[in-house]
Jmol script that loads the backbone (N, CA, C; Angstrom):
load data "model"
ATOM      1  N   MET A   1      -2.504  -1.998  -8.990  1.00  0.00           N
ATOM      2  CA  MET A   1      -1.697  -3.025  -9.602  1.00  0.00           C
ATOM      3  C   MET A   1      -0.445  -3.310  -8.757  1.00  0.00           C
ATOM      4  N   ILE A   2       0.132  -2.265  -8.201  1.00  0.00           N
ATOM      5  CA  ILE A   2       1.325  -2.436  -7.373  1.00  0.00           C
ATOM      6  C   ILE A   2       0.991  -3.288  -6.145  1.00  0.00           C
ATOM      7  N   TYR A   3      -0.189  -3.029  -5.560  1.00  0.00           N
ATOM      8  CA  TYR A   3      -0.626  -3.789  -4.393  1.00  0.00           C
ATOM      9  C   TYR A   3      -0.754  -5.276  -4.739  1.00  0.00           C
ATOM     10  N   SER A   4      -1.377  -5.553  -5.870  1.00  0.00           N
ATOM     11  CA  SER A   4      -1.552  -6.944  -6.297  1.00  0.00           C
ATOM     12  C   SER A   4      -0.207  -7.619  -6.552  1.00  0.00           C
ATOM     13  N   ALA A   5       0.721  -6.889  -7.149  1.00  0.00           N
ATOM     14  CA  ALA A   5       2.048  -7.452  -7.411  1.00  0.00           C
ATOM     15  C   ALA A   5       2.764  -7.774  -6.101  1.00  0.00           C
ATOM     16  N   ALA A   6       2.627  -6.902  -5.116  1.00  0.00           N
ATOM     17  CA  ALA A   6       3.254  -7.142  -3.818  1.00  0.00           C
ATOM     18  C   ALA A   6       2.652  -8.369  -3.139  1.00  0.00           C
ATOM     19  N   ILE A   7       1.336  -8.496  -3.226  1.00  0.00           N
ATOM     20  CA  ILE A   7       0.673  -9.671  -2.635  1.00  0.00           C
ATOM     21  C   ILE A   7       1.167 -10.944  -3.318  1.00  0.00           C
ATOM     22  N   TRP A   8       1.245 -10.924  -4.644  1.00  0.00           N
ATOM     23  CA  TRP A   8       1.664 -12.125  -5.375  1.00  0.00           C
ATOM     24  C   TRP A   8       3.125 -12.466  -5.083  1.00  0.00           C
ATOM     25  N   ARG A   9       3.973 -11.447  -4.977  1.00  0.00           N
ATOM     26  CA  ARG A   9       5.383 -11.672  -4.649  1.00  0.00           C
ATOM     27  C   ARG A   9       5.500 -12.348  -3.272  1.00  0.00           C
ATOM     28  N   HIS A  10       4.705 -11.870  -2.323  1.00  0.00           N
ATOM     29  CA  HIS A  10       4.710 -12.477  -0.991  1.00  0.00           C
ATOM     30  C   HIS A  10       4.218 -13.932  -1.054  1.00  0.00           C
ATOM     31  N   ALA A  11       3.209 -14.165  -1.883  1.00  0.00           N
ATOM     32  CA  ALA A  11       2.673 -15.530  -2.012  1.00  0.00           C
ATOM     33  C   ALA A  11       3.726 -16.478  -2.577  1.00  0.00           C
ATOM     34  N   ARG A  12       4.498 -16.002  -3.528  1.00  0.00           N
ATOM     35  CA  ARG A  12       5.560 -16.858  -4.090  1.00  0.00           C
ATOM     36  C   ARG A  12       6.591 -17.213  -3.024  1.00  0.00           C
ATOM     37  N   GLN A  13       6.864 -16.276  -2.126  1.00  0.00           N
ATOM     38  CA  GLN A  13       7.846 -16.533  -1.074  1.00  0.00           C
ATOM     39  C   GLN A  13       7.285 -17.429   0.033  1.00  0.00           C
ATOM     40  N   SER A  14       6.007 -17.228   0.351  1.00  0.00           N
ATOM     41  CA  SER A  14       5.423 -17.950   1.485  1.00  0.00           C
ATOM     42  C   SER A  14       4.635 -19.193   1.081  1.00  0.00           C
ATOM     43  N   GLY A  15       4.249 -19.270  -0.175  1.00  0.00           N
ATOM     44  CA  GLY A  15       3.447 -20.398  -0.630  1.00  0.00           C
ATOM     45  C   GLY A  15       1.957 -20.238  -0.370  1.00  0.00           C
ATOM     46  N   ALA A  16       1.533 -19.067   0.087  1.00  0.00           N
ATOM     47  CA  ALA A  16       0.130 -18.820   0.415  1.00  0.00           C
ATOM     48  C   ALA A  16      -0.629 -18.302  -0.816  1.00  0.00           C
ATOM     49  N   TYR A  17      -0.704 -19.136  -1.850  1.00  0.00           N
ATOM     50  CA  TYR A  17      -1.315 -18.714  -3.106  1.00  0.00           C
ATOM     51  C   TYR A  17      -2.822 -18.492  -2.981  1.00  0.00           C
ATOM     52  N   ALA A  18      -3.503 -19.350  -2.248  1.00  0.00           N
ATOM     53  CA  ALA A  18      -4.962 -19.205  -2.110  1.00  0.00           C
ATOM     54  C   ALA A  18      -5.303 -17.875  -1.439  1.00  0.00           C
ATOM     55  N   ARG A  19      -4.577 -17.539  -0.400  1.00  0.00           N
ATOM     56  CA  ARG A  19      -4.808 -16.263   0.294  1.00  0.00           C
ATOM     57  C   ARG A  19      -4.514 -15.085  -0.629  1.00  0.00           C
ATOM     58  N   ALA A  20      -3.458 -15.199  -1.422  1.00  0.00           N
ATOM     59  CA  ALA A  20      -3.097 -14.127  -2.342  1.00  0.00           C
ATOM     60  C   ALA A  20      -4.194 -13.911  -3.382  1.00  0.00           C
ATOM     61  N   VAL A  21      -4.701 -14.988  -3.938  1.00  0.00           N
ATOM     62  CA  VAL A  21      -5.768 -14.869  -4.938  1.00  0.00           C
ATOM     63  C   VAL A  21      -7.004 -14.223  -4.315  1.00  0.00           C
ATOM     64  N   THR A  22      -7.349 -14.651  -3.111  1.00  0.00           N
ATOM     65  CA  THR A  22      -8.500 -14.065  -2.412  1.00  0.00           C
ATOM     66  C   THR A  22      -8.309 -12.567  -2.196  1.00  0.00           C
ATOM     67  N   ASP A  23      -7.136 -12.177  -1.714  1.00  0.00           N
ATOM     68  CA  ASP A  23      -6.867 -10.762  -1.460  1.00  0.00           C
ATOM     69  C   ASP A  23      -6.874  -9.938  -2.746  1.00  0.00           C
ATOM     70  N   ILE A  24      -6.301 -10.478  -3.809  1.00  0.00           N
ATOM     71  CA  ILE A  24      -6.274  -9.755  -5.089  1.00  0.00           C
ATOM     72  C   ILE A  24      -7.678  -9.594  -5.644  1.00  0.00           C
ATOM     73  N   VAL A  25      -8.491 -10.645  -5.579  1.00  0.00           N
ATOM     74  CA  VAL A  25      -9.878 -10.557  -6.064  1.00  0.00           C
ATOM     75  C   VAL A  25     -10.662  -9.533  -5.247  1.00  0.00           C
ATOM     76  N   LEU A  26     -10.486  -9.529  -3.941  1.00  0.00           N
ATOM     77  CA  LEU A  26     -11.161  -8.555  -3.085  1.00  0.00           C
ATOM     78  C   LEU A  26     -10.724  -7.135  -3.441  1.00  0.00           C
ATOM     79  N   HIS A  27      -9.440  -6.929  -3.631  1.00  0.00           N
ATOM     80  CA  HIS A  27      -8.899  -5.628  -3.994  1.00  0.00           C
ATOM     81  C   HIS A  27      -9.483  -5.150  -5.327  1.00  0.00           C
ATOM     82  N   LEU A  28      -9.511  -6.022  -6.322  1.00  0.00           N
ATOM     83  CA  LEU A  28     -10.052  -5.661  -7.632  1.00  0.00           C
ATOM     84  C   LEU A  28     -11.552  -5.398  -7.571  1.00  0.00           C
ATOM     85  N   THR A  29     -12.270  -6.151  -6.739  1.00  0.00           N
ATOM     86  CA  THR A  29     -13.710  -5.927  -6.582  1.00  0.00           C
ATOM     87  C   THR A  29     -13.979  -4.547  -6.005  1.00  0.00           C
ATOM     88  N   LYS A  30     -13.215  -4.159  -4.998  1.00  0.00           N
ATOM     89  CA  LYS A  30     -13.373  -2.827  -4.412  1.00  0.00           C
ATOM     90  C   LYS A  30     -13.056  -1.748  -5.444  1.00  0.00           C
ATOM     91  N   PHE A  31     -12.016  -1.973  -6.236  1.00  0.00           N
ATOM     92  CA  PHE A  31     -11.637  -1.013  -7.270  1.00  0.00           C
ATOM     93  C   PHE A  31     -12.760  -0.842  -8.288  1.00  0.00           C
ATOM     94  N   VAL A  32     -13.310  -1.953  -8.758  1.00  0.00           N
ATOM     95  CA  VAL A  32     -14.400  -1.888  -9.738  1.00  0.00           C
ATOM     96  C   VAL A  32     -15.613  -1.174  -9.149  1.00  0.00           C
ATOM     97  N   ALA A  33     -15.932  -1.433  -7.893  1.00  0.00           N
ATOM     98  CA  ALA A  33     -17.071  -0.768  -7.249  1.00  0.00           C
ATOM     99  C   ALA A  33     -16.839   0.739  -7.179  1.00  0.00           C
ATOM    100  N   GLU A  34     -15.629   1.163  -6.838  1.00  0.00           N
ATOM    101  CA  GLU A  34     -15.348   2.588  -6.748  1.00  0.00           C
ATOM    102  C   GLU A  34     -15.387   3.259  -8.114  1.00  0.00           C
ATOM    103  N   VAL A  35     -14.842   2.614  -9.132  1.00  0.00           N
ATOM    104  CA  VAL A  35     -14.871   3.179 -10.480  1.00  0.00           C
ATOM    105  C   VAL A  35     -16.313   3.272 -10.982  1.00  0.00           C
ATOM    106  N   THR A  36     -17.101   2.251 -10.726  1.00  0.00           N
ATOM    107  CA  THR A  36     -18.502   2.250 -11.139  1.00  0.00           C
ATOM    108  C   THR A  36     -19.270   3.359 -10.434  1.00  0.00           C
ATOM    109  N   ALA A  37     -19.078   3.494  -9.129  1.00  0.00           N
ATOM    110  CA  ALA A  37     -19.765   4.549  -8.376  1.00  0.00           C
ATOM    111  C   ALA A  37     -19.372   5.924  -8.902  1.00  0.00           C
ATOM    112  N   SER A  38     -18.100   6.115  -9.199  1.00  0.00           N
ATOM    113  CA  SER A  38     -17.653   7.397  -9.743  1.00  0.00           C
ATOM    114  C   SER A  38     -18.273   7.649 -11.109  1.00  0.00           C
ATOM    115  N   GLY A  39     -18.309   6.628 -11.929  1.00  0.00           N
ATOM    116  CA  GLY A  39     -18.899   6.754 -13.265  1.00  0.00           C
ATOM    117  C   GLY A  39     -20.380   7.082 -13.231  1.00  0.00           C
ATOM    118  N   LEU A  40     -21.059   6.631 -12.202  1.00  0.00           N
ATOM    119  CA  LEU A  40     -22.496   6.888 -12.068  1.00  0.00           C
ATOM    120  C   LEU A  40     -22.794   8.155 -11.278  1.00  0.00           C
ATOM    121  N   GLY A  41     -21.749   8.862 -10.864  1.00  0.00           N
ATOM    122  CA  GLY A  41     -21.936  10.097 -10.105  1.00  0.00           C
ATOM    123  C   GLY A  41     -22.280   9.857  -8.649  1.00  0.00           C
ATOM    124  N   LEU A  42     -21.866   8.745  -8.104  1.00  0.00           N
ATOM    125  CA  LEU A  42     -22.210   8.391  -6.729  1.00  0.00           C
ATOM    126  C   LEU A  42     -21.031   8.556  -5.774  1.00  0.00           C
ATOM    127  N   GLU A  43     -20.114   9.470  -6.096  1.00  0.00           N
ATOM    128  CA  GLU A  43     -18.940   9.651  -5.248  1.00  0.00           C
ATOM    129  C   GLU A  43     -19.332  10.039  -3.825  1.00  0.00           C
ATOM    130  N   GLU A  44     -20.311  10.936  -3.699  1.00  0.00           N
ATOM    131  CA  GLU A  44     -20.724  11.385  -2.362  1.00  0.00           C
ATOM    132  C   GLU A  44     -21.291  10.222  -1.554  1.00  0.00           C
ATOM    133  N   TRP A  45     -22.114   9.401  -2.176  1.00  0.00           N
ATOM    134  CA  TRP A  45     -22.683   8.235  -1.497  1.00  0.00           C
ATOM    135  C   TRP A  45     -21.569   7.295  -1.045  1.00  0.00           C
ATOM    136  N   LEU A  46     -20.600   7.079  -1.920  1.00  0.00           N
ATOM    137  CA  LEU A  46     -19.501   6.178  -1.598  1.00  0.00           C
ATOM    138  C   LEU A  46     -18.679   6.715  -0.432  1.00  0.00           C
ATOM    139  N   LEU A  47     -18.393   8.008  -0.438  1.00  0.00           N
ATOM    140  CA  LEU A  47     -17.637   8.609   0.658  1.00  0.00           C
ATOM    141  C   LEU A  47     -18.407   8.505   1.976  1.00  0.00           C
ATOM    142  N   LYS A  48     -19.701   8.783   1.931  1.00  0.00           N
ATOM    143  CA  LYS A  48     -20.509   8.672   3.148  1.00  0.00           C
ATOM    144  C   LYS A  48     -20.497   7.243   3.676  1.00  0.00           C
ATOM    145  N   ARG A  49     -20.587   6.294   2.781  1.00  0.00           N
ATOM    146  CA  ARG A  49     -20.587   4.887   3.186  1.00  0.00           C
ATOM    147  C   ARG A  49     -19.258   4.511   3.844  1.00  0.00           C
ATOM    148  N   LYS A  50     -18.157   4.971   3.267  1.00  0.00           N
ATOM    149  CA  LYS A  50     -16.842   4.683   3.840  1.00  0.00           C
ATOM    150  C   LYS A  50     -16.689   5.360   5.192  1.00  0.00           C
ATOM    151  N   LEU A  51     -17.078   6.611   5.277  1.00  0.00           N
ATOM    152  CA  LEU A  51     -16.930   7.361   6.524  1.00  0.00           C
ATOM    153  C   LEU A  51     -17.815   6.813   7.630  1.00  0.00           C
ATOM    154  N   LYS A  52     -19.016   6.376   7.265  1.00  0.00           N
ATOM    155  CA  LYS A  52     -19.959   5.885   8.261  1.00  0.00           C
ATOM    156  C   LYS A  52     -19.387   4.708   9.043  1.00  0.00           C
ATOM    157  N   SER A  53     -18.580   3.919   8.403  1.00  0.00           N
ATOM    158  CA  SER A  53     -18.045   2.742   9.074  1.00  0.00           C
ATOM    159  C   SER A  53     -16.758   3.025   9.843  1.00  0.00           C
ATOM    160  N   SER A  54     -16.192   4.231   9.691  1.00  0.00           N
ATOM    161  CA  SER A  54     -14.890   4.455  10.301  1.00  0.00           C
ATOM    162  C   SER A  54     -14.845   5.635  11.271  1.00  0.00           C
ATOM    163  N   ILE A  55     -15.985   6.275  11.549  1.00  0.00           N
ATOM    164  CA  ILE A  55     -15.968   7.406  12.471  1.00  0.00           C
ATOM    165  C   ILE A  55     -16.999   7.211  13.576  1.00  0.00           C
ATOM    166  N   THR A  56     -16.796   7.938  14.651  1.00  0.00           N
ATOM    167  CA  THR A  56     -17.727   7.856  15.775  1.00  0.00           C
ATOM    168  C   THR A  56     -18.982   8.658  15.458  1.00  0.00           C
ATOM    169  N   PRO A  57     -20.092   8.418  16.176  1.00  0.00           N
ATOM    170  CA  PRO A  57     -21.307   9.201  15.952  1.00  0.00           C
ATOM    171  C   PRO A  57     -21.085  10.709  16.162  1.00  0.00           C
ATOM    172  N   GLU A  58     -20.242  11.060  17.123  1.00  0.00           N
ATOM    173  CA  GLU A  58     -19.955  12.481  17.369  1.00  0.00           C
ATOM    174  C   GLU A  58     -19.238  13.106  16.177  1.00  0.00           C
ATOM    175  N   GLU A  59     -18.290  12.379  15.609  1.00  0.00           N
ATOM    176  CA  GLU A  59     -17.581  12.878  14.435  1.00  0.00           C
ATOM    177  C   GLU A  59     -18.528  13.001  13.243  1.00  0.00           C
ATOM    178  N   ALA A  60     -19.433  12.054  13.108  1.00  0.00           N
ATOM    179  CA  ALA A  60     -20.408  12.108  12.015  1.00  0.00           C
ATOM    180  C   ALA A  60     -21.293  13.345  12.142  1.00  0.00           C
ATOM    181  N   GLU A  61     -21.709  13.665  13.356  1.00  0.00           N
ATOM    182  CA  GLU A  61     -22.539  14.853  13.576  1.00  0.00           C
ATOM    183  C   GLU A  61     -21.774  16.126  13.224  1.00  0.00           C
ATOM    184  N   GLN A  62     -20.511  16.200  13.611  1.00  0.00           N
ATOM    185  CA  GLN A  62     -19.692  17.362  13.261  1.00  0.00           C
ATOM    186  C   GLN A  62     -19.557  17.478  11.741  1.00  0.00           C
ATOM    187  N   TRP A  63     -19.401  16.373  11.076  1.00  0.00           N
ATOM    188  CA  TRP A  63     -19.277  16.355   9.620  1.00  0.00           C
ATOM    189  C   TRP A  63     -20.574  16.849   8.968  1.00  0.00           C
ATOM    190  N   ARG A  64     -21.723  16.364   9.482  1.00  0.00           N
ATOM    191  CA  ARG A  64     -23.020  16.801   8.954  1.00  0.00           C
ATOM    192  C   ARG A  64     -23.207  18.307   9.144  1.00  0.00           C
ATOM    193  N   MET A  65     -22.839  18.792  10.316  1.00  0.00           N
ATOM    194  CA  MET A  65     -22.991  20.221  10.594  1.00  0.00           C
ATOM    195  C   MET A  65     -22.118  21.042   9.627  1.00  0.00           C
ATOM    196  N   GLY A  66     -20.912  20.576   9.359  1.00  0.00           N
ATOM    197  CA  GLY A  66     -20.040  21.265   8.428  1.00  0.00           C
ATOM    198  C   GLY A  66     -20.609  21.281   7.018  1.00  0.00           C
ATOM    199  N   LEU A  67     -21.198  20.156   6.598  1.00  0.00           N
ATOM    200  CA  LEU A  67     -21.816  20.101   5.275  1.00  0.00           C
ATOM    201  C   LEU A  67     -22.991  21.059   5.183  1.00  0.00           C
ATOM    202  N   GLU A  68     -23.814  21.090   6.225  1.00  0.00           N
ATOM    203  CA  GLU A  68     -24.980  21.978   6.223  1.00  0.00           C
ATOM    204  C   GLU A  68     -24.545  23.439   6.159  1.00  0.00           C
ATOM    205  N   GLN A  69     -23.466  23.787   6.852  1.00  0.00           N
ATOM    206  CA  GLN A  69     -22.973  25.155   6.818  1.00  0.00           C
ATOM    207  C   GLN A  69     -22.442  25.504   5.435  1.00  0.00           C
ATOM    208  N   ASN A  70     -21.747  24.553   4.811  1.00  0.00           N
ATOM    209  CA  ASN A  70     -21.222  24.800   3.458  1.00  0.00           C
ATOM    210  C   ASN A  70     -22.346  24.979   2.454  1.00  0.00           C
ATOM    211  N   VAL A  71     -23.403  24.185   2.578  1.00  0.00           N
ATOM    212  CA  VAL A  71     -24.543  24.300   1.663  1.00  0.00           C
ATOM    213  C   VAL A  71     -25.254  25.622   1.873  1.00  0.00           C
ATOM    214  N   ALA A  72     -25.394  26.059   3.138  1.00  0.00           N
ATOM    215  CA  ALA A  72     -26.065  27.331   3.450  1.00  0.00           C
ATOM    216  C   ALA A  72     -25.287  28.510   2.895  1.00  0.00           C
ATOM    217  N   CYS A  73     -23.976  28.391   2.822  1.00  0.00           N
ATOM    218  CA  CYS A  73     -23.140  29.491   2.314  1.00  0.00           C
ATOM    219  C   CYS A  73     -23.231  29.634   0.810  1.00  0.00           C
ATOM    220  N   LYS A  74     -23.613  28.591   0.124  1.00  0.00           N
ATOM    221  CA  LYS A  74     -23.643  28.624  -1.350  1.00  0.00           C
ATOM    222  C   LYS A  74     -24.906  29.188  -1.847  1.00  0.00           C
TER     223      LYS A  74
END
end "model"
wireframe off; spacefill off
backbone 0.3
color backbone group
C-alpha cells in the first residue's frame, strides 16, 4: 500500500496518471499472485520461479546442490 501511495503522489506531482495506474495495477497483480501461491502451498514453486530469472546457471546449480544436501540430511 505504501508503494502505491508513493506512486500516486508522484503522479499528482508529475501528471503521469496513466503510468501510475499501470504501475499500481501491476503491483497489485503481483501481490495477488503471491498471496494465492502461498495460500495454495506453492511458495517453493514461486521462489524457484523468481530465482530462475535472476541468477546465473552456475548459481542455480550451487543452489540445487545445497537443496539436495539439505534433503539428504533430513
